[in-house]
DRENLUMZA-623930 format. One record per residue (C-alpha): x, y, z. Coordinates in steps of 0.2 Angstrom, whole numbers, plus 5000, padded with zeros to 4 digits. Layout:
// DRENLUMZA-623930
XYZ;...
This chain:
// DRENLUMZA-623930
472062865103;471762765087;470262725077;469362565080;468262445072;467462325083;466362175079;465662025089;464661875085;464161725096;463361565092;462561435103;461861265099;460861195113;460161015113;458860965125;458360795130;456460745131;454960815124;454560985132;453961155129;455361275122;454561425131;455661395145;457061485135;457061665131;457061615112;455661575099;454761415100;454761275088;453061315083;453461485078;453161525059;454461605047;453461765049;453661765068;455461725067;455661875055;454661985067;455861935081;457362005070;458062165076;459262285069;459962445076;461262565070;461762685083;463162815086;464262805101;464162675114;462762535116;461462605129;461762515146;459862475147;459962365132;459462185136;460562035133;459561985118;460262145109;462062125115;463562085105;463261895104;462561765093;461761605100;461061445092;459961335102;459561155099;458361025107;458260835107;456760735106;456560565114;455160515104;454860515085;453660645080;452060585071;451260745067;451160715048;451460585035;452760685027;453760705043;453560525047;454260475030;455860585033;456160495049;455860315043;457560275037;458160305055;456860195063;457360015065;456359875073;457359785086;456259625086;455859505072;454559375071;454959235083;454059095073;454359035056;452959065043;451658915043;452058875025;453958845029;454358655028;454358575045;455958475041;457058635042;458558605054;458058655072;459658755074;459158885061;458959055070;457259115073;457759305073;458759405061;460259485069;460159675071;461659785067;461859975070;462360075055;464260095053;464760265060;466560315057;467460415070;468060595068;469260605053;470760695059;472060625046;472960755036;474460725025;475760865021;475160865003;473360895008;473861025021;474561135007;472961154998;471761135012;471761325017;471561384999;470061264997;469361325013;469461505008;468661474992;467261375001;466961515013;466761644999;465361534992;464561505008;464661695013;463661734997;462361595000;462161655017;461961845012;460561795000;459761685013;459761825026;459261955013;457761845008;456961835025;457362015030;456162155028;456462255013;457762395015;458362345032;460062345039;460962175043;462562105049;463161925051;464761825053;464961695040;466561635048;465761615065;464361515057;465461405047;466661375062;465161305072;464461205058;466261135054;466361075073;464660995071;465360915055;466760835066;465360715074;464160705060;463760545051;462860475036;461760605027;462060745039;463860745035;463560755016;462260885019;463360995030;464760985017;463561035003;462861185014;464661245018;465261225000;466561095005;467160964993;466560784999;467660715012;468660875014;470260815021;471060935033;469561055034;469761065053;471561095053;471361225040;469961315051;471161305065;472461395055;471261535050;471761645065;472261825066;472861955079;471362055074;469961925078;469861775089;468761625087;468361505102;467361345103;466761245118;465561105121;464561075137;463560915140;462460835153;463160695164;462060565157;462560595139;464060485134;465160575122;466360465112;468160465117;468660485099;467660645098;468360715114;470160685108;469860765091;468960915099;470460945110;471760925097;470861025083;469861155093;470861165109;469361125120;468760965129;466860945132;466361005149;465160905160;463761005167;463060985184;461360945191;460961125196;460361225181;460761395189;462561335192;462661275173;461961445167;463261535177;464661415170;464161455152;463961645155;465661655163;466461565148;465561685136;466161835146;467961775146;467961745127;467161905122;468262015133;466762045144;465762125130;464361995134;464161955152;462461865152;462061765137;460761655145;459561705159;459261525163;459561345157;458261205157;458661065169;458560935155;459961015144;460860885135;462160965124;462761145121;463961195107;464661375108;465661475096;466161655098;467161775086;467761945093;468562065081;469462225085;470462325073;471162495071;471262605055;472962615047;472462795043;471462885056;469962995053;469863175061;468263185071;468263375068;467963335049;466363225054;464763325049;462963295044;462863265025;461563195013;461263015012;460162954997;458862825000;457762764986;456462894987;457063024999;458663115006;459163105024;460563185034;461863065042;463463085052;464863065039;466663045041;467763125028;469663135023;470463235009;471763105005;471262935012;472162785004;470862684996;470962544983;469462564972;468662534955;466962524946;466262344942;465262344926;464362174931;463762244948;463662424942;464462464958;465962554965;467062434975;468262514988;469462445001;470062535017;471562455026;471462405045;472762335056;473162145057;472962115039;471162155039;470162275028;468462355026;467762325009;466262425003;465162394987;463962534984;462962574968;463862684956;462562814956;460862854963;460062784948;460562614953;459962524969;460662404981;459362274977;460062274959;461862244966;461262104977;460362014963;461962024952;463061954966;463461774964;464961674971;465861684954;465661874953;466161894971;467761804968;468161894953;467862064962;468962014976;470361954965;470362124955;470362214972;471862124977;472762184962;472162364964;473362494971;472862614986;472862794980;472462954989;470562984988;469263104994;468362985005;466563015013;465962875024;464562865037;464862825055;463962665058;463462535072;462562385066;461662265078;460762115070;459861975077;459161835066;458361665069;459561545059;458261405057;457361515044;459061545036;459561365034;457761315029;457961445015;459561355010;458661195010;459561115024;458361025035;459360895045;459361015060;457461005060;457160825056;458560705057;460160765065;461460625065;462860655077;463460465078;465260525078;464960615095;463660515104;462560355102;460960465105;460060465089;458560575094;459360745092;458360885084;458561075083;457161175089;457961345087;459461425081;459961605083;461361725077;461861895083;463162005077;463762185081;464862295070;465462475074;466362585063;466862755071;468362875071;469262925086;470863015089;471563165079;472463175063;474063285062;473663465058;474663465043;473763325036;472063405038;472663565030;473163485014;472163545000;471263434987;471963424970;470863434955;471263264949;471063184966;470063024965;468363024974;467462884984;465862934992;464762815001;463162915002;461862784998;461362605004;462862495003;463562315006;465062295017;466262155023;467762135034;469062045024;470461935030;471861985017;472961845022;471761695020;470561785008;468861765016;467561875024;467461875043;465961985044;464662035030;463162145029;462262295022;461762475028;460162555021;459962685034;461462745045;460362845057;459462695065;
């Protein structure tokens, strides 16, 4: 048997046609406030297996749901003003002004021609020179995006709570949306994702970011009456390996179709993402990321015991794994005032932990000091740090986190999904509006199997290095080949 770290996230973008109540879905309504969205967030850290009676809303998935609106909302002047650039009159006065001379030629047109705004098709061009630098640029952008996401998630979470999310899954989905985005939505998405403007080869680079340790899948479902551009269909097939699938007229059959896709792509960890699908569903975007990796050096479960874990104002007992000579690359960063440690996993992945250097420092201080620049510097230094035998103490954890992503993107000042979503590269429908977005992620860190007896019997030398994780910490699953975080989060209380 081998130790295993398993993570899962799933995103769902669901666009609905027409104006209807969102209460048909088992997700928050558009009218929900940021406070109610926050109240719907749930985090659980459990030991062992996930209880069988946990509902699908707390399983290892992540979903994002979108609605369309067939009419322009007029609830406020401010909202109307944001929509105005996208509203064009299709008729002009049919008579000339009375002050115009009557001697004008009768052949002069009485109406102004109307032309639709130019919308270029999906850009799939990529030269050899651009390909060489695209993956490096994408890795840098994902690090920036991950830190921005971390702060956005942290800002809307309750103080001192656990959380986990996959910046790679969220970025993958938004990048596929970018494939069909036009006008300001394209620019705003590039800014949100920290991509350079007109980032050539971004889709090819995202496609290349694969690993045997984790898999990423994308799929689009759409209603029969939604005309999807052929250029988008071809680009999606070429870049993401999937052709948009047409839904039928039976909502139950459509629900089963989507749930079957989800089950297959998540190794049947999620068998029922949706309980039902509204009959007026227009467009569904799906992205799933599944990660499963083994420890390169296993932990002996016999050495796992209850040990102190120091919270801000109290001390609790938590189930802690330990090893006397575990290979750890670690150092203390003066800017973060934190210990940084890296543990090797299979498939060129690793677990990276940032923990305050002592109990006088708190995780909130570390989070405030964490910027994209600092994060990149820390990971660069960690890359050059050697793995050394270390006395390691690490809690067994299982983090399940659910969050309304609309609140997150609002915190990031990205409002296109709420007001003016332009997907002209995908469809001619201009009335697309997101009513809800959800993200769910699960990460489990355990030990299984048994170390060799000789290894567990080795005594600790006095000069052996020590890396103890006995207070709240920040973690990430790091892709060492492409240099970006697949998962990211924090643990305040490993018992929950």
